[in-house]
C-alpha positions in Angstrom: 214.0 93.1 118.8 217.0 92.7 116.6 218.9 95.9 116.1 221.2 96.2 113.1 224.1 97.8 115.0 225.9 99.9 112.5 224.0 99.6 109.2 221.2 101.7 107.9 218.8 102.2 105.1 216.2 104.8 105.6 215.2 108.4 104.9 213.0 111.0 106.6 211.9 110.5 110.1 212.9 106.9 110.4 215.5 104.7 112.1 217.8 102.7 110.0 217.7 99.1 108.8 220.6 97.3 107.2 221.2 95.0 104.2 217.8 94.7 102.5 219.2 92.7 99.6 221.1 90.4 101.9 218.0 90.0 104.1 216.0 88.8 101.1 218.7 86.1 100.5 218.5 85.2 104.2 214.8 84.8 104.2 215.1 81.9 101.7 217.3 80.2 104.2 215.8 81.0 107.6 212.5 81.3 109.4 210.3 84.3 109.7 212.5 85.8 112.4 214.1 87.9 109.8 210.8 89.4 108.9 210.6 91.2 112.3 211.0 94.9 112.0 214.6 96.1 112.2 214.3 99.7 113.1 217.3 100.9 115.1 221.1 101.1 114.7 224.1 101.1 117.0 226.9 103.5 116.6 229.8 101.9 114.7 231.9 103.3 111.9 230.7 104.5 109.6 227.7 105.9 111.4 225.5 106.2 108.3 225.0 103.3 105.8 222.1 104.2 103.6 223.7 107.3 102.1 227.0 109.1 101.8 227.8 111.7 104.4 230.8 113.9 105.0 232.1 117.0 106.9 230.2 116.2 110.1 229.5 119.1 112.5 228.3 117.6 115.8 226.4 119.8 118.4 224.7 119.1 121.7 221.3 120.6 121.9 218.6 119.8 124.5 220.6 116.9 125.9 220.9 115.3 122.4 223.7 115.0 119.9 222.9 116.4 116.5 225.1 115.8 113.5 224.9 118.1 110.5 226.9 116.6 107.7 227.2 117.4 104.0 225.6 114.8 101.6 227.7 113.3 98.9 226.0 111.9 95.9 227.1 110.4 92.6 227.1 113.2 90.0 223.9 113.3 88.0 223.9 113.9 84.3 222.8 117.5 84.7 225.6 118.5 87.0 227.8 121.3 85.6 231.6 121.1 85.7 233.7 118.1 86.7 231.8 114.8 87.1 234.6 113.3 89.2 234.5 116.0 91.9 232.4 116.6 95.0 228.7 116.6 94.3 226.2 117.8 97.1 222.7 118.9 96.6 221.2 119.1 100.1 221.6 118.5 103.8 220.2 116.0 106.3 220.4 116.2 110.1 220.8 113.2 112.5 220.2 113.0 116.2 220.9 110.6 119.1 220.3 110.6 122.9 222.8 107.8 123.6 225.4 107.9 120.8 224.0 104.5 119.8 220.6 104.9 118.2 220.4 107.6 115.6 217.4 109.3 113.8 217.6 110.8 110.3 215.3 113.8 110.3 215.5 114.0 106.5 216.4 116.9 104.2 216.6 120.3 105.9 218.0 122.5 103.1 218.1 121.9 99.4 220.0 123.8 96.7 216.9 124.3 94.6 215.1 126.0 97.4 217.5 128.7 98.3 217.1 131.8 96.0 220.7 132.9 95.8 222.2 129.4 95.2 223.2 128.1 91.8 221.1 124.9 91.7 223.3 123.4 88.9 226.5 123.6 90.9 225.8 120.8 93.5 228.2 122.5 95.9 226.5 122.6 99.3 229.6 121.8 101.3 230.4 121.5 105.0 227.8 123.2 107.2 227.4 124.1 110.9 224.5 124.9 113.3 224.3 127.1 116.4 221.6 127.9 118.9 221.0 131.4 120.3 218.0 132.7 122.3 215.9 129.7 121.4 216.6 130.0 117.6 218.8 127.6 115.6 221.0 129.0 112.9 222.1 126.7 110.2 225.2 127.9 108.2 226.0 126.5 104.8 228.3 127.3 101.9 227.2 127.2 98.3 228.1 128.7 94.9 226.1 131.9 94.2 223.9 132.2 91.1 224.9 135.8 90.5 227.9 138.0 91.3 228.0 140.1 94.4 228.8 143.8 94.6 232.4 143.1 93.9 231.6 141.0 90.9 232.4 137.7 92.6 230.2 134.7 91.9 232.0 132.1 93.9 231.1 130.6 97.3 228.9 132.5 99.7 227.8 131.4 103.2 224.1 131.3 103.8 222.1 131.1 107.0 218.8 129.4 107.6 216.8 129.9 110.8 214.6 127.4 112.7 212.8 126.9 116.0 214.2 123.4 116.5 217.6 121.7 115.9 216.1 119.5 113.2 214.2 122.4 111.6 212.3 123.3 109.6 214.8 125.9 108.6 214.0 129.0 106.6 216.9 130.3 104.5 217.7 134.0 104.5 217.2 135.7 101.1 220.9 136.5 100.7 224.2 135.1 101.9 226.2 136.8 104.7 227.6 140.1 103.3 231.3 140.5 103.3 232.1 136.8 103.6 233.5 134.8 100.6 234.5 131.2 101.3 233.5 127.8 102.5 233.2 125.6 105.6 231.5 127.9 108.1 232.0 127.3 111.8 230.3 129.3 114.6 231.5 129.7 118.1 229.8 131.7 121.0 232.3 132.7 123.7 231.5 132.9 127.4 230.9 136.7 127.1 228.2 136.1 124.5 230.2 137.3 121.5 229.7 135.1 118.5 232.4 134.4 115.9 232.2 133.0 112.3 235.2 131.0 111.0 235.5 130.1 107.4 238.1 129.0 104.8 239.5 130.1 101.5 242.8 128.2 101.3 243.5 129.9 104.7 241.3 130.3 107.7 239.5 133.6 108.6 237.4 134.8 111.5 234.9 137.6 112.0 232.6 138.7 114.8 228.9 138.1 114.3 226.2 140.5 115.3 223.6 139.5 117.9 221.2 138.6 115.1 223.7 135.8 114.0 223.2 136.6 110.3 225.6 139.6 109.8 229.2 140.1 110.6 230.3 142.8 113.0 233.9 143.1 112.0 236.2 142.8 109.0 237.3 139.2 108.5 240.7 138.5 110.0 243.3 136.1 108.6 244.3 133.7 111.4 248.1 133.7 111.6 250.7 131.3 112.9 249.2 128.4 111.0 251.3 126.4 108.5 252.1 128.6 105.5 252.2 125.8 103.0 249.5 123.4 102.1 245.7 123.8 101.9 244.0 124.6 105.2 240.2 124.5 105.5 237.3 123.1 107.6 238.1 124.9 110.9 236.3 124.0 114.0 236.9 125.9 117.3 236.0 124.7 120.8 236.9 125.7 124.3 238.0 123.6 127.3 239.2 124.9 130.6 240.0 128.4 129.2 242.0 127.0 126.3 240.6 127.7 122.7 241.4 124.9 120.3 241.4 125.6 116.6 241.2 122.3 114.7 241.4 122.1 110.9 242.4 119.7 108.0 245.8 120.5 106.5 247.5 119.0 103.5 251.0 118.6 105.0 252.0 116.1 102.3 249.6 114.9 99.7 246.3 114.4 101.5 244.7 116.0 104.5 245.4 115.2 108.1 243.7 116.9 111.1 245.8 119.3 113.1 245.2 121.8 115.9 246.4 125.0 117.5 245.8 126.3 121.0 245.2 129.9 122.1 243.9 132.0 124.9 241.3 133.8 122.8 238.8 132.9 120.1 240.8 135.0 117.6 244.2 133.9 118.8 247.1 134.3 118.7 247.2 130.5 118.3 250.2 128.2 118.6 250.4 125.1 116.5 250.1 122.2 119.0 250.0 118.9 117.2 248.3 116.4 114.9 244.7 115.4 115.9 244.5 112.5 113.4 247.0 111.3 110.9 246.3 110.9 107.1 243.8 108.3 106.4 245.1 104.7 105.8 242.6 104.5 103.0 244.1 107.6 101.3 240.9 109.5 101.4 242.1 112.9 100.2 239.9 115.0 102.6 239.0 114.9 106.2 236.7 117.2 108.2 236.1 117.3 111.9 234.1 118.5 114.9 234.6 118.0 118.6 232.0 117.8 121.3 231.8 116.8 125.0 228.7 114.7 125.8 227.9 113.1 129.1 231.4 113.7 130.4 233.2 112.2 127.4 234.8 114.0 124.4 234.3 112.8 120.9 235.8 113.5 117.5 233.5 113.3 114.5 235.3 113.0 111.1 234.9 111.1 107.8 236.5 108.6 105.5 235.6 106.8 102.3 234.6 103.4 103.9 231.6 102.8 101.5 233.4 104.1 98.4 237.0 102.9 98.5 237.6 103.5 94.8 236.2 107.0 94.8 237.0 109.3 97.8 234.5 112.0 96.8 231.8 109.8 98.3 232.5 109.7 102.0 231.0 108.5 105.3 230.8 110.0 108.8 232.7 108.4 111.7 233.1 109.1 115.4 235.7 108.1 118.0 236.5 109.0 121.6 238.9 111.8 122.2 241.2 112.4 125.2 243.4 115.1 126.6 246.8 115.1 128.3 247.4 116.8 131.6 248.9 119.8 129.9 245.8 120.3 127.8 247.2 118.9 124.6 245.1 116.4 122.7 246.0 112.7 122.4 246.1 111.7 118.7 242.9 109.9 117.8 243.4 106.6 116.0 240.4 105.8 113.8 238.5 102.6 114.7 235.9 100.4 113.1 234.0 100.0 116.4 233.4 103.6 116.9 231.4 104.6 120.0 228.2 103.5 121.8 227.0 100.4 123.6 225.6 97.5 121.6 222.6 95.6 123.0 223.3 91.8 123.1 219.9 91.3 121.5 220.8 93.4 118.5 222.5 92.1 115.4 226.1 92.8 116.4 228.2 93.6 113.4 231.4 92.1 114.6 233.1 93.1 111.4 233.4 96.4 113.2 235.6 94.8 115.8 237.7 96.6 118.5 240.8 94.4 118.3 241.9 91.2 116.6 244.7 88.7 116.3 247.7 89.8 114.2 246.9 87.1 111.6 243.9 85.2 110.5 241.4 88.1 110.2 240.2 89.3 106.8 237.6 92.0 106.2 235.6 92.3 103.0 232.3 93.6 101.6 229.4 91.1 101.8 228.6 92.1 98.2 231.2 94.1 96.2 228.5 95.4 93.9 226.4 96.7 96.8 228.8 98.1 99.3 226.1 99.7 101.4 225.1 96.2 102.4 228.2 96.3 104.7 231.0 93.9 105.5 231.8 90.4 106.6 234.7 89.2 108.6 236.6 86.0 108.0 238.4 84.1 110.8 241.0 81.8 109.3 243.0 79.3 111.1 243.1 77.9 114.6 243.4 80.5 117.4 242.5 83.5 115.3 240.4 85.9 117.3 238.6 89.2 117.4 237.2 91.4 120.2 234.1 93.5 120.2 233.7 95.9 123.1 230.8 97.2 125.1 227.9 94.8 124.7 225.0 95.1 127.1 223.4 91.9 128.3 220.1 92.6 130.0 217.1 90.2 130.4 217.7 87.8 127.6 214.5 86.1 126.6 216.2 82.7 125.9 219.5 81.0 126.1 220.4 81.2 122.4 223.1 82.7 120.3 222.4 83.2 116.6 225.1 83.7 113.9 224.7 84.6 110.3 227.7 82.7 108.9 229.2 80.8 106.0 231.9 78.1 106.1 232.9 75.9 103.3 234.3 73.4 105.8 232.8 72.5 109.1 234.3 74.5 111.9 233.9 75.5 115.5 234.5 78.7 117.4 234.2 79.8 121.1 232.5 82.9 122.4 233.9 84.3 125.7 233.4 87.5 127.6 235.8 90.0 129.2 239.1 88.6 127.9 240.5 85.9 125.6 240.5 83.4 128.5 237.3 84.7 130.1 234.2 82.7 130.9 232.8 80.7 127.9 229.4 81.9 126.8 229.0 79.5 123.9 230.6 76.9 121.6 229.3 77.3 118.1 229.5 74.7 115.4 229.2 76.0 111.8 228.3 73.3 109.2 229.8 73.3 105.8 227.7 75.3 103.3 228.0 77.3 100.1 225.2 79.7 101.3 224.9 82.2 104.2 222.8 80.6 106.9 221.7 81.5 110.4 223.0 79.0 113.0 221.6 78.8 116.5 223.5 77.5 119.5 222.7 77.2 123.2 224.4 79.5 125.7 226.5 77.9 128.4 226.3 81.0 130.5 224.2 84.2 130.5 226.2 87.3 131.4 224.7 90.4 132.9 225.8 94.0 132.5 228.2 95.3 129.9 231.0 93.1 128.6 233.5 92.8 125.8 233.0 89.6 123.7 235.7 87.5 122.2 235.4 85.0 119.3 238.2 82.5 118.9 238.5 79.8 116.2 239.0 76.3 117.6 240.2 74.5 114.4 242.2 75.2 111.2 239.3 76.2 109.1 237.6 79.4 107.8 234.3 81.0 108.8 232.8 84.1 107.4 230.5 86.0 109.9 228.2 88.8 109.2 226.5 89.3 112.6 225.8 87.6 115.9 222.9 88.1 118.3 221.9 86.8 121.7 218.3 86.0 122.6 
């Protein structure tokens, strides 16, 4: 089976499949192999390719990772207010057992199915989900359709309750009383006390009652955080007795991810560093969550990969996170490769490479008018190279490598494993063509286990590659 590693196009209870339009073009050029069902994805950045996603809250439930993002969409004509602003009408949830293959469980909450929500506002922003006593509580902000007792009609935070992490969820008839803000985050401490964190230019915390739908204390402004600049999107987690409060902060002109450390869920906290720098793409927002899964820590965040000209349509990403001996967090550098192990028999999207030569590598969309079709990578010039890590070779059915490529001039590249001078797996000749084509080449050696793969140009030419696959 050929798995489209990091590209998706599905909805509801389906796995993703990538590049439908490009597949139609390839079918004209290749055999029926492209007609085989492509039903899985591998985790590369961005994680979701068939829709815009943002503000990911990742949780571990029942030995699976669940991601609860917000859902950016282009503004429809009926949207009230600014058309060039964030537009979100519902929520999906995604799950994975291996951080590689993800399932979209479809829409779990929609603005037109919650009684207290203004269904013309399209303002269902960053959510969260928490389990307690076998119930799952989904927290979401939205603009209210009528004022509260204090005459405020702005953002409230609602709760929907379900019996499974993927729902179905039943929303409570009213938002949480006494809470006015966005970006809910819930944490349950070791003593069983639950806390609700939320934002309104600053970050607040309140205790939650056992029922998880009412607060049990007056909201408290968290102190000792930067005084200047927008702060929002808090996410609190605990490790080895240290409580980490992470949040986006506009230190200059766009958000970066920062964190503070404390000995209690309500602080006091001490500012401790930058979790992730401002986006190189200049995406104005970022939003994060942190989990430990199978003995590895991960940071989930977003960028505007699929919408470089409009940063209100964003895409979820994930990268590994590490701690220093003193408990501080090593700054996370965003990657294209992301996390997860790719099967050698999948369509490996090497445009999501782990490393590359300083020159001779160019990355572009396959089709600028259809960005969700993904990217291509061009290797230009002799000795230009790229590396793609963590590929699992297991029981290949044949000794063939397939490449979806395009070269205007005949060229050759070498595929190796483990390092730049590692064992040669294949020498691939790409004929000159003006069309994308799938080229097959025999393998010189069949690796076993998990390896990094390296592709190196052998001559002074240029080849564009979409994916490679081993059979």
